[in-house]
C-alpha positions as CSV (number, residue, x, y, z in Angstrom):
1,X,9.4,-6.2,20.8
2,X,12.1,-8.5,22.3
3,X,15.6,-7.0,22.6
4,X,17.1,-9.9,20.7
5,X,14.9,-9.2,17.6
6,X,16.4,-7.0,15.0
7,X,14.6,-4.1,13.5
8,X,14.4,-3.4,9.8
9,X,13.9,0.0,8.1
10,X,10.8,0.8,6.1
11,X,10.7,4.1,4.3
12,X,7.5,6.2,4.3
13,X,6.7,9.5,2.6
14,X,7.4,12.4,5.0
15,X,3.8,13.6,5.1
16,X,2.5,10.1,6.0
17,X,5.1,9.8,8.7
18,X,4.0,13.2,10.1
19,X,0.4,11.9,10.2
20,X,1.5,8.8,12.0
21,X,3.5,10.9,14.5
22,X,0.4,13.0,15.3
23,X,-1.8,9.9,15.6
24,X,0.7,8.2,17.9
25,X,0.7,11.2,20.2
26,X,-3.0,11.4,20.6
27,X,-3.4,7.6,21.1
28,X,-0.7,7.5,23.8
29,X,1.9,5.4,21.9
30,X,5.4,6.2,22.8
31,X,6.5,6.8,19.2
32,X,5.5,6.5,15.6
33,X,7.4,3.2,15.4
34,X,5.3,1.7,18.2
35,X,2.1,2.9,16.5
36,X,3.0,1.5,13.1
37,X,4.2,-1.8,14.7
38,X,0.8,-2.1,16.5
39,X,-1.2,-1.3,13.5
40,X,0.6,-3.8,11.2
41,X,0.5,-6.5,13.8
42,X,-3.3,-6.0,14.1
43,X,-3.7,-6.1,10.3
44,X,-1.7,-9.3,10.0
45,X,-3.5,-10.9,12.9
46,X,-6.8,-10.3,11.1
47,X,-5.5,-12.1,8.0
48,X,-4.5,-15.1,10.2
49,X,-8.0,-15.1,11.7
50,X,-9.8,-15.7,8.4
51,X,-12.2,-18.6,8.6
52,X,-11.1,-21.7,6.7
53,X,-13.8,-24.2,5.8
54,X,-13.3,-27.9,6.3
55,X,-13.7,-30.1,3.2
56,X,-17.2,-31.1,4.5
57,X,-18.2,-27.5,5.1
58,X,-17.0,-26.5,1.7
59,X,-19.0,-29.3,0.0
60,X,-22.1,-28.2,1.9
61,X,-21.7,-24.5,0.9
62,X,-21.2,-25.6,-2.7
63,X,-24.3,-27.8,-2.6
64,X,-26.4,-24.9,-1.2
65,X,-25.1,-22.5,-3.8
66,X,-25.9,-25.1,-6.5
67,X,-29.4,-25.6,-5.1
68,X,-29.9,-21.9,-5.2
69,X,-28.7,-21.8,-8.9
70,X,-25.5,-19.9,-8.3
71,X,-23.3,-22.8,-9.3
72,X,-23.7,-25.4,-12.0
């Protein structure tokens, strides 16, 4: 994280935080905060990587589904 970026607090249940601390230690992260940041960035990256069909691709998919009887 860049130094000029500001951090925001997120509150977690103590038992969950303890689990995160244990996981961070066995996965060689420097802290629970580093581990949580990594995990959340990966989850958000996966959302951004979702495939979006072009209009032509969407029409073709709908045509195929119609031909198979799934759409009217």
